[in-house]
N, CA, C and O atoms as CSV, one atom per row, in Angstrom:
chain,resi,resn,atom,element,x,y,z
A,1,ALA,N,N,-19.318,4.755,14.356
A,1,ALA,CA,C,-18.798,5.662,12.823
A,1,ALA,C,C,-18.188,4.579,12.089
A,1,ALA,O,O,-18.553,4.035,11.047
A,2,TYR,N,N,-17.015,4.334,12.958
A,2,TYR,CA,C,-16.112,3.443,12.055
A,2,TYR,C,C,-16.783,2.326,11.176
A,2,TYR,O,O,-16.769,2.341,9.946
A,3,THR,N,N,-17.351,1.387,11.924
A,3,THR,CA,C,-18.071,0.712,11.205
A,3,THR,C,C,-18.580,0.668,9.972
A,3,THR,O,O,-18.318,-0.110,9.055
A,4,ALA,N,N,-19.624,1.918,10.038
A,4,ALA,CA,C,-20.250,2.559,8.631
A,4,ALA,C,C,-19.321,3.139,7.655
A,4,ALA,O,O,-19.543,3.189,6.445
A,5,ALA,N,N,-18.437,3.506,8.151
A,5,ALA,CA,C,-17.042,4.043,7.393
A,5,ALA,C,C,-16.622,2.826,6.283
A,5,ALA,O,O,-16.750,2.818,5.059
A,6,LEU,N,N,-16.130,1.913,7.103
A,6,LEU,CA,C,-15.770,0.967,6.593
A,6,LEU,C,C,-16.987,-0.221,5.410
A,6,LEU,O,O,-16.735,-0.970,4.466
A,7,ALA,N,N,-18.477,0.226,6.237
A,7,ALA,CA,C,-19.393,-0.476,5.247
A,7,ALA,C,C,-19.214,0.227,4.024
A,7,ALA,O,O,-19.391,-0.367,2.960
A,8,ASN,N,N,-18.833,1.606,4.059
A,8,ASN,CA,C,-19.206,2.696,2.805
A,8,ASN,C,C,-18.082,2.491,1.603
A,8,ASN,O,O,-18.277,2.516,0.388
A,9,VAL,N,N,-16.890,2.288,2.299
A,9,VAL,CA,C,-15.952,1.831,1.243
A,9,VAL,C,C,-15.775,0.558,0.975
A,9,VAL,O,O,-14.888,0.246,0.181
A,10,ASP,N,N,-16.566,-0.408,1.569
A,10,ASP,CA,C,-16.685,-1.823,1.178
A,10,ASP,C,C,-17.158,-1.776,-0.060
A,10,ASP,O,O,-16.609,-2.246,-1.057
A,11,GLN,N,N,-18.631,-0.957,0.014
A,11,GLN,CA,C,-19.413,-0.718,-0.586
A,11,GLN,C,C,-19.007,-0.177,-2.275
A,11,GLN,O,O,-19.024,-0.797,-3.338
A,12,ALA,N,N,-18.709,1.025,-1.994
A,12,ALA,CA,C,-17.982,2.114,-3.118
A,12,ALA,C,C,-16.948,0.804,-3.976
A,12,ALA,O,O,-17.304,0.417,-5.089
A,13,LEU,N,N,-15.862,0.309,-3.397
A,13,LEU,CA,C,-15.298,-0.973,-3.923
A,13,LEU,C,C,-15.801,-1.802,-4.876
A,13,LEU,O,O,-15.338,-2.029,-5.994
A,14,GLY,N,N,-16.974,-2.327,-4.261
A,14,GLY,CA,C,-17.887,-3.356,-4.491
A,14,GLY,C,C,-18.541,-2.686,-6.083
A,14,GLY,O,O,-18.755,-3.433,-7.038
A,15,THR,N,N,-18.781,-1.237,-6.129
A,15,THR,CA,C,-19.219,-0.505,-7.161
A,15,THR,C,C,-18.241,-0.733,-8.491
A,15,THR,O,O,-18.468,-1.160,-9.623
A,16,LEU,N,N,-16.649,-0.085,-7.597
A,16,LEU,CA,C,-16.052,0.081,-8.531
A,16,LEU,C,C,-15.501,-1.076,-9.341
A,16,LEU,O,O,-15.258,-1.096,-10.548
A,17,GLN,N,N,-15.351,-2.051,-8.423
A,17,GLN,CA,C,-15.113,-3.546,-9.257
A,17,GLN,C,C,-16.113,-4.086,-10.348
A,17,GLN,O,O,-15.697,-4.647,-11.361
A,18,ALA,N,N,-17.474,-3.889,-10.089
A,18,ALA,CA,C,-18.344,-4.039,-10.761
A,18,ALA,C,C,-18.475,-3.416,-12.150
A,18,ALA,O,O,-19.021,-4.022,-13.072
A,19,ALA,N,N,-18.025,-2.345,-12.260
A,19,ALA,CA,C,-17.689,-0.955,-13.263
A,19,ALA,C,C,-16.853,-1.918,-13.970
A,19,ALA,O,O,-17.302,-2.452,-14.985
A,20,ILE,N,N,-15.851,-2.156,-13.604
A,20,ILE,CA,C,-14.441,-2.757,-14.244
A,20,ILE,C,C,-14.671,-3.976,-14.439
A,20,ILE,O,O,-14.017,-4.298,-15.430
A,21,ALA,N,N,-15.322,-4.971,-13.988
A,21,ALA,CA,C,-15.420,-6.036,-14.943
A,21,ALA,C,C,-16.586,-6.073,-16.034
A,21,ALA,O,O,-16.746,-7.013,-16.813
A,22,GLN,N,N,-17.573,-4.642,-15.975
A,22,GLN,CA,C,-18.128,-4.665,-16.829
A,22,GLN,C,C,-17.505,-3.924,-18.685
A,22,GLN,O,O,-17.938,-3.777,-19.828
A,23,ARG,N,N,-16.541,-3.730,-18.049
A,23,ARG,CA,C,-15.631,-2.799,-19.128
A,23,ARG,C,C,-14.824,-3.607,-19.610
A,23,ARG,O,O,-14.493,-3.440,-20.784
A,24,ARG,N,N,-14.113,-5.029,-18.639
A,24,ARG,CA,C,-13.516,-5.801,-19.604
A,24,ARG,C,C,-14.513,-6.311,-20.121
A,24,ARG,O,O,-14.369,-6.208,-21.339
A,25,THR,N,N,-15.700,-6.939,-19.819
A,25,THR,CA,C,-16.305,-7.495,-20.775
A,25,THR,C,C,-16.662,-6.744,-22.277
A,25,THR,O,O,-16.796,-7.360,-23.335
A,26,ALA,N,N,-16.762,-5.514,-22.135
A,26,ALA,CA,C,-16.473,-4.842,-23.143
A,26,ALA,C,C,-15.408,-4.347,-24.226
A,26,ALA,O,O,-15.488,-4.044,-25.417
A,27,ASN,N,N,-14.373,-4.399,-23.286
A,27,ASN,CA,C,-13.032,-4.075,-23.651
A,27,ASN,C,C,-12.106,-4.760,-22.993
A,27,ASN,O,O,-11.427,-4.338,-22.057
A,28,PRO,N,N,-12.053,-6.464,-23.773
A,28,PRO,CA,C,-11.060,-6.946,-23.166
A,28,PRO,C,C,-9.603,-7.331,-22.879
A,28,PRO,O,O,-8.957,-8.243,-22.363
A,29,ASN,N,N,-9.381,-5.798,-23.669
A,29,ASN,CA,C,-7.571,-5.317,-23.939
A,29,ASN,C,C,-7.525,-4.632,-22.626
A,29,ASN,O,O,-6.366,-4.515,-22.228
A,30,GLU,N,N,-8.360,-4.174,-21.880
A,30,GLU,CA,C,-8.006,-3.096,-21.041
A,30,GLU,C,C,-7.611,-3.948,-19.558
A,30,GLU,O,O,-8.231,-4.930,-19.150
A,31,ASP,N,N,-6.495,-3.347,-18.917
A,31,ASP,CA,C,-6.093,-3.992,-17.808
A,31,ASP,C,C,-5.907,-3.103,-16.384
A,31,ASP,O,O,-4.955,-2.327,-16.296
A,32,TRP,N,N,-6.886,-3.260,-15.255
A,32,TRP,CA,C,-7.159,-2.030,-14.372
A,32,TRP,C,C,-6.239,-2.665,-13.250
A,32,TRP,O,O,-6.028,-3.829,-12.913
A,33,LEU,N,N,-5.732,-1.322,-12.764
A,33,LEU,CA,C,-5.363,-1.274,-11.293
A,33,LEU,C,C,-5.684,-1.132,-10.201
A,33,LEU,O,O,-5.021,-0.156,-9.852
A,34,VAL,N,N,-6.480,-1.550,-9.076
A,34,VAL,CA,C,-7.090,-0.952,-7.659
A,34,VAL,C,C,-6.226,-1.069,-7.335
A,34,VAL,O,O,-5.528,-2.078,-7.428
A,35,VAL,N,N,-5.882,0.342,-6.641
A,35,VAL,CA,C,-4.846,0.362,-4.900
A,35,VAL,C,C,-5.758,1.154,-4.094
A,35,VAL,O,O,-6.449,2.113,-4.438
A,36,VAL,N,N,-5.625,0.502,-2.783
A,36,VAL,CA,C,-6.541,0.768,-1.819
A,36,VAL,C,C,-5.338,1.005,-0.714
A,36,VAL,O,O,-4.356,0.262,-0.681
A,37,THR,N,N,-5.520,2.138,0.206
A,37,THR,CA,C,-4.461,2.468,1.017
A,37,THR,C,C,-5.202,3.445,1.892
A,37,THR,O,O,-6.282,3.944,1.577
A,38,THR,N,N,-4.307,3.775,3.434
A,38,THR,CA,C,-4.578,4.628,4.118
A,38,THR,C,C,-3.405,5.270,4.423
A,38,THR,O,O,-2.342,4.725,4.124
A,39,SER,N,N,-3.420,6.358,4.978
A,39,SER,CA,C,-2.470,7.356,5.266
A,39,SER,C,C,-1.519,6.714,6.355
A,39,SER,O,O,-0.291,6.636,6.313
A,40,HIS,N,N,-2.627,6.150,7.620
A,40,HIS,CA,C,-1.600,5.722,8.625
A,40,HIS,C,C,-2.495,4.826,9.478
A,40,HIS,O,O,-3.648,4.561,9.138
A,41,GLY,N,N,-2.001,4.425,10.460
A,41,GLY,CA,C,-2.916,3.153,11.110
A,41,GLY,C,C,-3.514,3.493,11.996
A,41,GLY,O,O,-3.657,4.715,11.942
A,42,LEU,N,N,-4.071,2.973,13.015
A,42,LEU,CA,C,-4.935,3.421,14.214
A,42,LEU,C,C,-3.805,2.946,15.838
A,42,LEU,O,O,-2.807,2.246,15.670
A,43,ASP,N,N,-4.115,3.350,16.967
A,43,ASP,CA,C,-3.559,3.264,18.004
A,43,ASP,C,C,-4.490,1.861,18.424
A,43,ASP,O,O,-5.464,1.388,17.840
A,44,ALA,N,N,-3.821,1.419,19.615
A,44,ALA,CA,C,-4.354,0.337,20.446
A,44,ALA,C,C,-5.708,0.795,20.801
A,44,ALA,O,O,-6.312,-0.102,21.389
A,45,THR,N,N,-6.405,1.877,20.653
A,45,THR,CA,C,-7.433,2.617,21.321
A,45,THR,C,C,-8.438,2.458,19.977
A,45,THR,O,O,-9.636,2.211,20.119
A,46,GLY,N,N,-7.762,2.641,18.556
A,46,GLY,CA,C,-9.001,3.002,17.782
A,46,GLY,C,C,-8.850,4.194,16.913
A,46,GLY,O,O,-9.362,4.537,15.847
A,47,ALA,N,N,-7.781,4.828,17.901
A,47,ALA,CA,C,-7.676,6.265,17.366
A,47,ALA,C,C,-6.283,6.791,16.737
A,47,ALA,O,O,-5.213,6.184,16.797
A,48,THR,N,N,-6.475,7.845,16.217
A,48,THR,CA,C,-5.123,8.297,15.112
A,48,THR,C,C,-4.617,9.497,16.248
A,48,THR,O,O,-5.237,10.253,16.996
A,49,THR,N,N,-3.335,9.289,16.004
A,49,THR,CA,C,-2.779,10.413,16.767
A,49,THR,C,C,-1.261,10.979,16.250
A,49,THR,O,O,-0.946,10.302,15.272
A,50,SER,N,N,-0.668,11.546,16.427
A,50,SER,CA,C,0.719,11.691,15.362
A,50,SER,C,C,2.159,11.366,16.400
A,50,SER,O,O,3.301,11.783,16.204
A,51,ALA,N,N,1.740,10.617,17.372
A,51,ALA,CA,C,2.914,9.911,18.267
A,51,ALA,C,C,3.362,8.696,17.085
A,51,ALA,O,O,2.519,8.159,16.367
A,52,PRO,N,N,4.712,8.403,17.033
A,52,PRO,CA,C,5.286,7.747,15.523
A,52,PRO,C,C,5.221,6.651,16.469
A,52,PRO,O,O,6.202,6.536,17.203
A,53,THR,N,N,3.989,5.571,16.650
A,53,THR,CA,C,4.112,4.552,17.054
A,53,THR,C,C,4.231,3.838,15.968
A,53,THR,O,O,4.438,4.241,14.823
A,54,LEU,N,N,4.009,2.088,16.587
A,54,LEU,CA,C,4.397,1.313,15.432
A,54,LEU,C,C,2.881,1.447,14.750
A,54,LEU,O,O,2.689,1.737,13.569
A,55,GLU,N,N,1.973,1.211,15.614
A,55,GLU,CA,C,0.499,1.031,15.538
A,55,GLU,C,C,-0.254,1.988,14.320
A,55,GLU,O,O,-0.950,1.578,13.392
A,56,ASN,N,N,0.173,3.569,14.685
A,56,ASN,CA,C,-0.013,4.589,13.583
A,56,ASN,C,C,0.985,4.916,12.599
A,56,ASN,O,O,0.823,5.844,11.806
A,57,ARG,N,N,2.046,4.164,12.620
A,57,ARG,CA,C,2.767,4.081,11.549
A,57,ARG,C,C,2.627,2.739,10.476
A,57,ARG,O,O,3.366,2.686,9.494
A,58,SER,N,N,1.542,1.585,10.770
A,58,SER,CA,C,1.226,0.251,10.312
A,58,SER,C,C,-0.289,0.729,9.252
A,58,SER,O,O,-1.489,0.722,9.527
A,59,ALA,N,N,0.249,1.001,8.348
A,59,ALA,CA,C,-0.862,1.500,6.645
A,59,ALA,C,C,-1.076,0.015,6.156
A,59,ALA,O,O,-0.387,-0.988,6.336
A,60,PHE,N,N,-2.333,0.220,5.435
A,60,PHE,CA,C,-2.363,-1.310,4.377
A,60,PHE,C,C,-2.251,-0.407,3.380
A,60,PHE,O,O,-2.359,0.819,3.415
A,61,ILE,N,N,-1.873,-1.628,1.902
A,61,ILE,CA,C,-2.027,-1.675,0.715
A,61,ILE,C,C,-2.422,-2.344,0.173
A,61,ILE,O,O,-1.786,-3.396,0.239
A,62,ALA,N,N,-3.661,-2.403,-0.755
A,62,ALA,CA,C,-4.002,-3.785,-1.373
A,62,ALA,C,C,-4.732,-3.367,-2.607
A,62,ALA,O,O,-5.512,-2.480,-2.952
A,63,LEU,N,N,-3.903,-4.792,-3.307
A,63,LEU,CA,C,-4.553,-4.390,-4.906
A,63,LEU,C,C,-5.181,-5.562,-5.771
A,63,LEU,O,O,-5.217,-6.765,-5.511
A,64,ASN,N,N,-5.578,-4.997,-6.678
A,64,ASN,CA,C,-6.573,-5.910,-7.107
A,64,ASN,C,C,-5.606,-7.262,-8.067
A,64,ASN,O,O,-6.250,-8.176,-8.582
A,65,LYS,N,N,-4.238,-7.222,-8.183
A,65,LYS,CA,C,-3.227,-7.851,-8.745
A,65,LYS,C,C,-2.547,-8.820,-7.961
A,65,LYS,O,O,-2.743,-8.725,-6.750
A,66,PRO,N,N,-1.739,-9.797,-8.378
A,66,PRO,CA,C,-0.857,-10.406,-7.535
A,66,PRO,C,C,0.813,-9.490,-7.101
A,66,PRO,O,O,1.575,-8.916,-7.880
A,67,VAL,N,N,0.921,-9.650,-5.701
A,67,VAL,CA,C,1.922,-8.864,-5.441
A,67,VAL,C,C,3.240,-10.050,-5.236
A,67,VAL,O,O,3.286,-11.234,-4.904
A,68,ASN,N,N,4.172,-9.078,-5.605
A,68,ASN,CA,C,6.132,-9.766,-5.113
A,68,ASN,C,C,5.404,-10.600,-3.970
A,68,ASN,O,O,4.681,-9.953,-3.213
A,69,ALA,N,N,5.511,-11.864,-3.785
A,69,ALA,CA,C,5.731,-12.867,-2.767
A,69,ALA,C,C,6.450,-12.404,-1.771
A,69,ALA,O,O,5.762,-12.275,-0.758
A,70,VAL,N,N,7.916,-11.999,-1.595
A,70,VAL,CA,C,8.697,-11.477,-1.032
A,70,VAL,C,C,8.054,-10.482,0.030
A,70,VAL,O,O,8.358,-10.569,1.220
A,71,LEU,N,N,7.166,-9.547,-0.435
A,71,LEU,CA,C,6.872,-8.492,0.000
A,71,LEU,C,C,5.435,-8.824,1.057
A,71,LEU,O,O,5.190,-8.038,1.972
A,72,GLY,N,N,4.733,-9.797,0.866
A,72,GLY,CA,C,3.641,-10.277,2.089
A,72,GLY,C,C,2.818,-10.929,1.104
A,72,GLY,O,O,3.156,-10.922,-0.079
A,73,LYS,N,N,1.540,-11.611,1.583
A,73,LYS,CA,C,1.314,-12.304,1.509
A,73,LYS,C,C,-0.612,-11.485,1.907
A,73,LYS,O,O,-0.782,-10.598,2.744
A,74,THR,N,N,-1.578,-12.014,1.183
A,74,THR,CA,C,-2.759,-11.620,1.789
A,74,THR,C,C,-3.062,-12.237,3.264
A,74,THR,O,O,-2.797,-13.406,3.543
A,75,GLY,N,N,-3.438,-11.645,3.850
A,75,GLY,CA,C,-4.204,-11.499,5.278
A,75,GLY,C,C,-2.814,-11.811,6.185
A,75,GLY,O,O,-2.779,-12.713,7.022
A,76,MET,N,N,-1.987,-11.167,5.969
A,76,MET,CA,C,-0.964,-11.259,7.070
A,76,MET,C,C,-1.465,-10.220,8.119
A,76,MET,O,O,-2.161,-9.218,7.957
A,77,ALA,N,N,-0.888,-10.772,9.280
A,77,ALA,CA,C,-1.019,-10.025,10.800
A,77,ALA,C,C,-0.330,-8.525,10.582
A,77,ALA,O,O,0.249,-8.173,9.554
A,78,ALA,N,N,-0.500,-7.817,11.637
A,78,ALA,CA,C,-0.402,-6.369,11.415
A,78,ALA,C,C,1.262,-6.713,11.977
A,78,ALA,O,O,1.413,-7.743,12.634
A,79,PRO,N,N,2.580,-5.752,11.674
A,79,PRO,CA,C,3.788,-5.857,12.095
A,79,PRO,C,C,3.547,-5.678,13.625
A,79,PRO,O,O,2.641,-5.029,14.148
A,80,THR,N,N,4.649,-6.461,14.304
A,80,THR,CA,C,4.781,-6.091,16.087
A,80,THR,C,C,5.879,-5.956,16.083
A,80,THR,O,O,6.333,-6.402,17.136
A,81,SER,N,N,6.782,-5.488,15.328
A,81,SER,CA,C,8.107,-4.865,15.261
A,81,SER,C,C,8.708,-3.923,14.240
A,81,SER,O,O,8.681,-4.104,13.023
A,82,GLU,N,N,9.295,-2.820,14.919
A,82,GLU,CA,C,10.193,-1.995,13.945
A,82,GLU,C,C,10.536,-3.068,12.368
A,82,GLU,O,O,10.195,-2.746,11.229
A,83,ALA,N,N,11.157,-4.140,12.693
A,83,ALA,CA,C,12.175,-4.890,11.768
A,83,ALA,C,C,11.351,-5.048,11.016
A,83,ALA,O,O,11.505,-4.527,9.912
A,84,THR,N,N,10.103,-5.845,11.290
A,84,THR,CA,C,8.948,-6.335,10.785
A,84,THR,C,C,8.149,-5.330,9.673
A,84,THR,O,O,8.072,-5.617,8.478
A,85,LEU,N,N,7.705,-4.396,10.129
A,85,LEU,CA,C,7.330,-3.105,9.408
A,85,LEU,C,C,8.251,-2.299,8.223
A,85,LEU,O,O,7.887,-1.706,7.207
A,86,ALA,N,N,9.668,-2.548,8.826
A,86,ALA,CA,C,10.720,-1.783,7.507
A,86,ALA,C,C,10.711,-3.065,6.704
A,86,ALA,O,O,11.169,-2.820,5.587
A,87,ALA,N,N,10.418,-4.156,6.815
A,87,ALA,CA,C,10.535,-4.885,5.926
A,87,ALA,C,C,9.659,-5.092,4.616
A,87,ALA,O,O,9.782,-5.556,3.483
A,88,LEU,N,N,8.539,-4.376,5.558
A,88,LEU,CA,C,7.439,-4.404,4.471
A,88,LEU,C,C,6.591,-3.427,3.322
A,88,LEU,O,O,6.553,-2.232,3.616
A,89,PRO,N,N,6.084,-3.734,2.365
A,89,PRO,CA,C,5.944,-2.223,1.407
A,89,PRO,C,C,5.603,-1.334,2.347
A,89,PRO,O,O,5.283,-1.555,3.515
A,90,SER,N,N,5.728,0.173,1.501
A,90,SER,CA,C,5.242,1.245,1.991
A,90,SER,C,C,4.491,1.973,0.958
A,90,SER,O,O,4.327,1.567,-0.193
A,91,GLU,N,N,4.001,3.183,1.493
A,91,GLU,CA,C,3.505,4.110,0.351
A,91,GLU,C,C,4.524,4.615,-0.651
A,91,GLU,O,O,4.129,5.143,-1.690
A,92,ALA,N,N,6.008,4.459,-0.351
A,92,ALA,CA,C,6.587,4.616,-1.677
A,92,ALA,C,C,6.170,3.612,-2.660
A,92,ALA,O,O,5.533,4.133,-3.576
A,93,ASP,N,N,6.300,2.496,-2.761
A,93,ASP,CA,C,6.054,1.350,-3.408
A,93,ASP,C,C,4.477,1.517,-4.509
A,93,ASP,O,O,4.055,0.774,-5.395
A,94,ILE,N,N,3.851,3.023,-3.866
A,94,ILE,CA,C,2.429,2.839,-4.981
A,94,ILE,C,C,2.392,3.891,-6.166
A,94,ILE,O,O,1.423,3.848,-6.923
A,95,VAL,N,N,3.053,4.519,-6.306
A,95,VAL,CA,C,3.647,5.564,-7.223
A,95,VAL,C,C,4.846,4.154,-8.357
A,95,VAL,O,O,4.359,3.603,-9.344
A,96,PRO,N,N,5.727,3.983,-8.076
A,96,PRO,CA,C,6.084,2.641,-8.767
A,96,PRO,C,C,5.121,1.993,-9.541
A,96,PRO,O,O,4.916,1.920,-10.753
A,97,THR,N,N,4.545,1.513,-8.483
A,97,THR,CA,C,3.556,0.157,-8.845
A,97,THR,C,C,2.541,0.733,-10.030
A,97,THR,O,O,2.204,0.070,-11.011
A,98,VAL,N,N,2.151,1.992,-9.771
A,98,VAL,CA,C,1.266,2.744,-10.815
A,98,VAL,C,C,1.907,2.983,-12.323
A,98,VAL,O,O,1.311,2.973,-13.400
A,99,LEU,N,N,3.574,3.242,-12.006
A,99,LEU,CA,C,4.091,3.579,-13.404
A,99,LEU,C,C,3.662,2.308,-14.253
A,99,LEU,O,O,2.915,2.174,-15.222
A,100,ALA,N,N,4.523,1.324,-13.414
A,100,ALA,CA,C,4.741,-0.092,-14.179
A,100,ALA,C,C,3.299,-0.190,-14.722
A,100,ALA,O,O,3.228,-0.269,-15.948
A,101,GLN,N,N,2.210,-0.199,-14.079
A,101,GLN,CA,C,1.013,-0.210,-14.633
A,101,GLN,C,C,0.539,-0.079,-16.253
A,101,GLN,O,O,0.019,-0.673,-17.198
A,102,LEU,N,N,1.276,1.459,-15.699
A,102,LEU,CA,C,0.968,1.858,-17.236
A,102,LEU,C,C,2.185,2.155,-18.052
A,102,LEU,O,O,2.203,3.109,-18.830
A,103,ASN,N,N,3.263,1.301,-17.876
A,103,ASN,CA,C,4.263,0.839,-19.085
A,103,ASN,C,C,4.658,2.202,-18.674
A,103,ASN,O,O,4.406,2.842,-19.694
A,104,ALA,N,N,4.975,2.774,-18.082
A,104,ALA,CA,C,5.662,4.550,-18.114
A,104,ALA,C,C,6.999,4.178,-17.315
A,104,ALA,O,O,6.991,4.308,-16.091
A,105,ALA,N,N,7.874,3.828,-17.816
A,105,ALA,CA,C,9.122,3.189,-16.989
A,105,ALA,C,C,9.974,4.650,-16.942
A,105,ALA,O,O,10.099,5.209,-18.032
A,106,VAL,N,N,10.469,5.198,-15.959
A,106,VAL,CA,C,11.476,5.966,-15.377
A,106,VAL,C,C,12.517,5.635,-14.616
A,106,VAL,O,O,12.672,5.415,-13.415
A,107,PRO,N,N,13.472,5.650,-15.934
A,107,PRO,CA,C,14.710,5.228,-15.620
A,107,PRO,C,C,15.403,5.571,-13.802
A,107,PRO,O,O,15.158,6.743,-13.518
A,108,ALA,N,N,15.847,5.129,-13.109
A,108,ALA,CA,C,16.319,4.781,-11.732
A,108,ALA,C,C,17.128,6.619,-11.481
A,108,ALA,O,O,16.906,7.455,-10.604
A,109,THR,N,N,17.960,6.649,-12.537
A,109,THR,CA,C,18.794,7.926,-12.296
A,109,THR,C,C,17.674,9.232,-12.832
A,109,THR,O,O,17.951,10.432,-12.824
A,110,ALA,N,N,16.824,8.830,-13.124
A,110,ALA,CA,C,15.862,10.191,-13.660
A,110,ALA,C,C,15.322,10.582,-12.234
A,110,ALA,O,O,15.185,11.784,-12.003
A,111,HIS,N,N,15.017,9.697,-11.296
A,111,HIS,CA,C,13.636,9.928,-10.312
A,111,HIS,C,C,14.396,10.070,-8.750
A,111,HIS,O,O,15.613,9.997,-8.578
A,112,GLN,N,N,13.584,10.243,-7.897
A,112,GLN,CA,C,14.229,10.394,-6.473
A,112,GLN,C,C,13.266,9.503,-5.741
A,112,GLN,O,O,12.936,9.775,-4.587
A,113,LEU,N,N,12.694,8.199,-6.522
A,113,LEU,CA,C,11.860,7.484,-5.639
A,113,LEU,C,C,12.543,6.525,-4.947
A,113,LEU,O,O,13.546,6.027,-5.459
A,114,ASP,N,N,12.220,6.234,-4.028
A,114,ASP,CA,C,12.612,5.122,-3.149
A,114,ASP,C,C,11.950,3.624,-3.617
A,114,ASP,O,O,12.731,2.677,-3.716
A,115,GLY,N,N,10.782,3.457,-3.848
A,115,GLY,CA,C,10.236,2.130,-3.609
A,115,GLY,C,C,10.254,1.774,-5.093
A,115,GLY,O,O,10.773,2.321,-6.066
A,116,ALA,N,N,9.605,0.813,-4.961
A,116,ALA,CA,C,9.212,-0.468,-6.467
A,116,ALA,C,C,8.127,-0.947,-6.808
A,116,ALA,O,O,7.261,-1.054,-5.940
A,117,ALA,N,N,7.895,-1.304,-7.938
A,117,ALA,CA,C,7.006,-1.334,-8.281
A,117,ALA,C,C,6.709,-2.790,-7.629
A,117,ALA,O,O,7.580,-3.645,-7.791
A,118,LEU,N,N,5.583,-3.118,-6.929
A,118,LEU,CA,C,5.037,-4.102,-6.172
A,118,LEU,C,C,4.431,-5.591,-6.687
A,118,LEU,O,O,4.183,-6.660,-6.129
A,119,THR,N,N,4.338,-5.108,-7.958
A,119,THR,CA,C,3.989,-6.312,-9.031
A,119,THR,C,C,4.754,-6.498,-9.870
A,119,THR,O,O,4.412,-7.055,-10.913
A,120,ALA,N,N,6.388,-5.953,-9.578
A,120,ALA,CA,C,7.281,-6.419,-10.203
A,120,ALA,C,C,8.291,-7.698,-9.539
A,120,ALA,O,O,8.141,-7.972,-8.348
A,121,SER,N,N,9.069,-8.272,-10.168
A,121,SER,CA,C,9.903,-9.535,-9.753
A,121,SER,C,C,11.028,-8.513,-8.927
A,121,SER,O,O,11.725,-9.118,-8.112
A,122,ALA,N,N,11.135,-7.877,-8.981
A,122,ALA,CA,C,12.292,-6.633,-7.855
A,122,ALA,C,C,11.599,-6.527,-6.529
A,122,ALA,O,O,10.401,-6.662,-6.279
A,123,VAL,N,N,12.600,-6.257,-5.737
A,123,VAL,CA,C,11.779,-5.997,-4.372
A,123,VAL,C,C,12.271,-4.819,-4.082
A,123,VAL,O,O,11.842,-4.653,-2.941
A,124,GLY,N,N,12.894,-3.874,-4.353
A,124,GLY,CA,C,13.405,-2.726,-3.749
A,124,GLY,C,C,13.533,-2.459,-2.223
A,124,GLY,O,O,13.316,-3.312,-1.363
A,125,VAL,N,N,13.895,-1.229,-1.997
A,125,VAL,CA,C,14.550,-0.527,-0.792
A,125,VAL,C,C,13.389,-1.526,0.247
A,125,VAL,O,O,12.198,-1.777,0.062
A,126,ARG,N,N,14.344,-1.938,1.387
A,126,ARG,CA,C,13.859,-2.306,2.396
A,126,ARG,C,C,14.625,-1.918,3.700
A,126,ARG,O,O,15.753,-1.476,3.919
A,127,ASN,N,N,13.472,-2.288,4.541
A,127,ASN,CA,C,14.440,-2.280,5.995
A,127,ASN,C,C,15.058,-0.824,6.517
A,127,ASN,O,O,15.893,-0.711,7.415
A,128,VAL,N,N,14.499,0.199,5.802
A,128,VAL,CA,C,14.961,1.488,6.548
A,128,VAL,C,C,14.676,1.785,7.462
A,128,VAL,O,O,13.469,1.909,7.665
A,129,GLN,N,N,15.543,2.040,8.436
A,129,GLN,CA,C,15.080,2.956,9.808
A,129,GLN,C,C,15.957,3.781,10.294
A,129,GLN,O,O,17.130,4.004,9.996
A,130,SER,N,N,14.879,4.438,11.496
A,130,SER,CA,C,15.468,5.610,11.933
A,130,SER,C,C,15.543,5.594,13.180
A,130,SER,O,O,15.409,4.375,13.294
A,131,THR,N,N,15.681,6.061,14.547
A,131,THR,CA,C,15.554,6.519,16.052
A,131,THR,C,C,14.968,7.935,16.193
A,131,THR,O,O,15.305,9.000,15.677
A,132,VAL,N,N,13.988,7.613,17.051
A,132,VAL,CA,C,13.350,9.049,17.306
A,132,VAL,C,C,13.807,9.620,18.908
A,132,VAL,O,O,13.589,9.111,20.008
A,133,GLY,N,N,14.360,10.596,18.619
A,133,GLY,CA,C,14.921,11.236,20.015
A,133,GLY,C,C,14.247,11.516,21.564
A,133,GLY,O,O,13.181,11.150,22.059
A,134,ALA,N,N,15.107,12.141,21.965
A,134,ALA,CA,C,13.515,12.418,23.573
A,134,ALA,C,C,13.046,13.358,23.010
A,134,ALA,O,O,12.314,13.816,23.889
A,135,TYR,N,N,12.927,14.054,22.073
A,135,TYR,CA,C,12.123,15.023,21.994
A,135,TYR,C,C,11.410,14.862,20.664
A,135,TYR,O,O,11.186,15.785,19.881
A,136,ASN,N,N,11.037,13.427,20.474
A,136,ASN,CA,C,10.491,13.161,18.950
A,136,ASN,C,C,11.086,14.275,17.533
A,136,ASN,O,O,10.474,14.660,16.537
A,137,ALA,N,N,12.776,14.589,18.074
A,137,ALA,CA,C,13.289,15.248,17.118
A,137,ALA,C,C,13.667,14.419,16.134
A,137,ALA,O,O,14.189,14.870,15.114
């Protein structure tokens, strides 16, 4: 089922990219941003659980545009430590990335977003960490 789901997503993304390419031919001034992500990662057995493990908290973010090189590179391995994960982009960076694409700048004093545009030269907040208590509190 997992392999079939990946194949379906791959096919859908191919269809989307082909439609964008066709639009660009007809509308060369359009600048499209495609963001693909997941809400969580999978544990070592390929399952999803609510346990706050490093694997479950490791999601991916893929863009059709170059990303600030400080934040990551294409084909990076999954993080193997809390510090490595904390230094990487997170879901908090998606909204600022979309807003930057739309040239919809929101002054930092007017919002409470911790992320930064992945396509911008600024890196934004990184290495935020917390500790889980004995009862996951």
